[in-house]
C-alpha angles and dihedrals in degrees: 000000000000128000124290117242121261095246089064096062105116119241113263093035123143106229127193104204125208126219096252094060091053091050092048090053093046092048092048093235096121122048088187091057090049092049090049091057091047090052089052090050091052091049094246089121133023108233116200127183118199114229090255091058092050089052095044096047091048091050094048094047090049092052092045091053092048091050092046090053090049092242092128137016139168129037127342096028093179092054092047092049093045088060090057110061092166089057090051090050090053093057119097110142093080091054090052090051092051090048088052089058088052090049090052087065098250111159129232118226117190116223115237132213088246089055088058105036101033106028110019095046090052091049090051090054092046100043107015092241126170112245099261092049091049090050093050090052092043091056091046089053094047091049091046088232119197091217141019106208114205141128089211106121089209087077094056094095096045115128101179097073134018108259120216123186137183096261091186086081094061 
């Protein structure tokens, strides 16, 4: 069975949200993702981002800003930007976007060593997940989340937590 759409998450649910859903909302490509964030802002849902998601979304928004400003191009954008500390210092829009997520009321959940060594490693063996995906699911399990919100198809077979996805992308 595939994921359930974001509009069907019941009020009062604790939702662990993956990076891709935040980016789809920010880019305006998923109305469901945008509505999900509005529901979190109104307190209808509790939106939690694992530490890995905060880091990944910040990194991706920084790279996108650098590319949009023409500061980097071509392959290996992170490597190209890392070689330009003055360019990094000139960036600010990505920080404002991350602060906007904080202002929306999205929570920050630190990842623990147990999440990695006990839970995530086991999830990698079970599902074949990359590390960040395994950590997102590990945090969702630890928090006893009502919903894991992600468009990542790797989560479709997960049985530990209900998976919801922006079905307006499919």
